[in-house]
SETORKOL-472309 format. One record per residue (C-alpha): residue number from 1; residue in three letters; y, x, z. Coordinates in Angstrom, 1 decimal. Each point is the difference from the previous one (the first is absolute). Example, Ala and Ser with C-alpha at 12.3 -4.5 7.8 and 13.67 -1.06 7.14 Angstrom:
{1; 'ALA'; {-4.5; 12.3; 7.8}}
{2; 'SER'; {3.4; 1.4; -0.7}}
# end
This chain:
{1; 'MET'; {1.2; -21.2; 25.3}}
{2; 'THR'; {1.3; 2.0; 2.8}}
{3; 'ARG'; {2.7; -1.1; 2.0}}
{4; 'ARG'; {2.0; 2.3; 1.9}}
{5; 'ARG'; {2.7; 0.5; 2.6}}
{6; 'HIS'; {3.0; 2.0; -0.1}}
{7; 'ASP'; {-0.6; 2.1; 3.2}}
{8; 'PRO'; {2.4; 3.0; 0.9}}
{9; 'ASP'; {-2.6; 1.6; 2.1}}
{10; 'VAL'; {-2.4; 0.3; -3.1}}
{11; 'CYS'; {-0.3; 3.1; -1.3}}
{12; 'GLY'; {1.2; 0.7; -3.7}}
{13; 'VAL'; {-3.7; 1.3; -1.1}}
{14; 'THR'; {-1.1; -2.7; 1.7}}
{15; 'ALA'; {2.2; -2.4; -1.8}}
{16; 'ALA'; {-0.9; 1.2; -3.8}}
{17; 'ILE'; {-3.6; 0.4; 0.5}}
{18; 'ALA'; {0.1; -3.5; 0.8}}
{19; 'VAL'; {1.4; -0.6; -3.2}}
{20; 'ILE'; {-2.6; 2.0; -2.0}}
{21; 'GLU'; {-3.3; -0.3; 2.2}}
{22; 'GLY'; {-2.6; -1.2; -1.7}}
{23; 'LYS'; {-2.7; 1.9; -2.7}}
{24; 'TRP'; {2.1; -1.5; -2.8}}
{25; 'LYS'; {3.4; 0.3; 0.6}}
{26; 'THR'; {0.6; 4.1; -0.5}}
{27; 'ALA'; {-1.8; 0.0; -3.3}}
{28; 'LEU'; {1.9; -3.0; -1.1}}
{29; 'LEU'; {3.0; 0.8; 0.9}}
{30; 'TRP'; {-0.6; 3.8; -2.3}}
{31; 'LEU'; {-1.5; -2.1; -2.5}}
{32; 'LEU'; {3.6; -1.9; -0.4}}
{33; 'GLU'; {1.9; 2.9; 0.0}}
{34; 'SER'; {-0.9; 0.9; -3.6}}
{35; 'GLY'; {1.5; -3.5; -1.3}}
{36; 'PRO'; {-0.2; -4.2; 0.3}}
{37; 'GLN'; {-3.9; -0.5; -0.1}}
{38; 'ARG'; {-2.3; -3.3; -0.2}}
{39; 'PRO'; {-2.2; -1.0; 2.4}}
{40; 'ALA'; {-2.6; 0.7; -2.1}}
{41; 'GLU'; {1.1; 3.4; -1.0}}
{42; 'LEU'; {0.0; 0.6; 3.5}}
{43; 'ARG'; {-3.7; -1.1; 1.0}}
{44; 'ARG'; {-1.2; 1.9; -3.2}}
{45; 'GLN'; {1.4; 3.6; 2.1}}
{46; 'LEU'; {-1.1; -1.0; 3.0}}
{47; 'PRO'; {-3.8; -0.4; -0.4}}
{48; 'GLY'; {-1.3; -1.8; 3.2}}
{49; 'LEU'; {3.1; -1.8; 0.7}}
{50; 'SER'; {-0.8; -4.0; -0.5}}
{51; 'GLU'; {2.2; -2.4; -1.6}}
{52; 'LYS'; {0.7; -1.9; 3.5}}
{53; 'VAL'; {1.1; 3.4; 1.9}}
{54; 'LEU'; {2.3; 0.8; -2.9}}
{55; 'THR'; {1.7; -3.0; 0.0}}
{56; 'GLN'; {0.4; 0.1; 4.0}}
{57; 'ALA'; {1.2; 3.3; 0.2}}
{58; 'LEU'; {2.2; -0.4; -2.7}}
{59; 'ARG'; {1.3; -2.9; 1.8}}
{60; 'GLU'; {0.6; 1.7; 2.9}}
{61; 'MET'; {2.0; 2.9; -1.6}}
{62; 'GLU'; {2.2; -2.9; -1.8}}
{63; 'ALA'; {0.9; -1.5; 3.5}}
{64; 'ASP'; {0.6; 3.5; 1.1}}
{65; 'GLY'; {2.5; 0.7; -2.8}}
{66; 'LEU'; {-2.0; 3.1; -1.7}}
{67; 'VAL'; {-0.9; -1.6; -3.1}}
{68; 'HIS'; {1.6; -2.8; -1.9}}
{69; 'ARG'; {-2.4; -3.0; -1.9}}
{70; 'GLU'; {1.7; -1.0; -3.5}}
{71; 'VAL'; {-2.1; -2.9; -1.6}}
{72; 'HIS'; {0.6; -0.5; -4.0}}
{73; 'ASP'; {-0.1; -3.3; -1.2}}
{74; 'VAL'; {-2.3; -0.3; -2.5}}
{75; 'LEU'; {-3.6; -1.1; -0.6}}
{76; 'PRO'; {-2.1; 1.5; 1.5}}
{77; 'LEU'; {2.6; 0.8; 3.2}}
{78; 'LYS'; {0.6; 3.9; 0.0}}
{79; 'THR'; {1.0; 1.6; 3.7}}
{80; 'VAL'; {1.2; 3.1; -0.1}}
{81; 'TYR'; {0.4; 2.0; 3.3}}
{82; 'SER'; {2.5; 2.7; 0.1}}
{83; 'LEU'; {1.5; 2.4; 3.3}}
{84; 'THR'; {3.5; -0.7; 1.5}}
{85; 'ALA'; {1.6; 2.2; 0.7}}
{86; 'PHE'; {-0.8; -0.2; 3.8}}
{87; 'GLY'; {-3.5; 0.5; -1.2}}
{88; 'ARG'; {1.1; 2.6; -2.1}}
{89; 'GLU'; {1.9; 1.6; 2.8}}
{90; 'LEU'; {-3.3; -0.4; 2.2}}
{91; 'ALA'; {-2.2; 1.9; -2.5}}
{92; 'GLU'; {2.2; 2.9; -0.1}}
{93; 'ALA'; {0.2; 0.4; 3.9}}
{94; 'LEU'; {-4.0; -0.1; -0.5}}
{95; 'GLY'; {-0.1; 3.1; -2.3}}
{96; 'PRO'; {0.1; 2.5; 2.3}}
{97; 'LEU'; {-2.6; -1.9; 2.1}}
{98; 'SER'; {-2.0; 0.4; -3.2}}
{99; 'ASP'; {0.9; 3.4; -0.3}}
{100; 'TRP'; {-1.3; 1.0; 3.6}}
{101; 'GLY'; {-3.2; -2.3; -0.7}}
{102; 'HIS'; {-0.9; 2.2; -2.9}}
{103; 'ARG'; {0.4; 3.1; 2.0}}
{104; 'ARG'; {-2.2; -1.5; 2.6}}
{105; 'LEU'; {-2.7; -0.8; -2.3}}
{106; 'GLU'; {0.4; 3.5; -1.6}}
{107; 'ARG'; {-0.4; 1.8; 3.4}}
{108; 'LEU'; {-3.4; -2.6; 0.4}}
{109; 'ALA'; {-1.4; 1.2; -3.3}}
{110; 'ALA'; {0.6; 3.6; 1.1}}
{111; 'GLY'; {-1.8; -0.1; 3.2}}
{112; 'ALA'; {2.9; 0.2; 2.4}}
{113; 'ARG'; {-0.1; -2.3; 3.2}}
{114; 'PRO'; {3.1; -2.2; 0.8}}
{115; 'ALA'; {2.1; 1.8; 2.5}}
{116; 'SER'; {-0.5; -1.1; 3.3}}
# end
């Protein structure tokens, strides 16, 4: 898990990116926006994501207050992850960035060169 100190001189965007850095966290946020899911459901939707990396990412996201982990006391144990209010707030904040990314991909597909 990554430890972060509060530093008033750090840019807010840098602080936000520190929470979602890595290959899988934004995809996990996107999937959990649709509702609570079990780890196996998340892995099925993200080919190439190993159980170890999934567990690590979810633990970091839980430590950062983005996801809630609920363990149901049944046999076998049933674990469900869902977004917290803080996680939903981050997902909403990433919406405009996602829109910009899609526009960039469209420009690239059309052969437009990024502005210098």
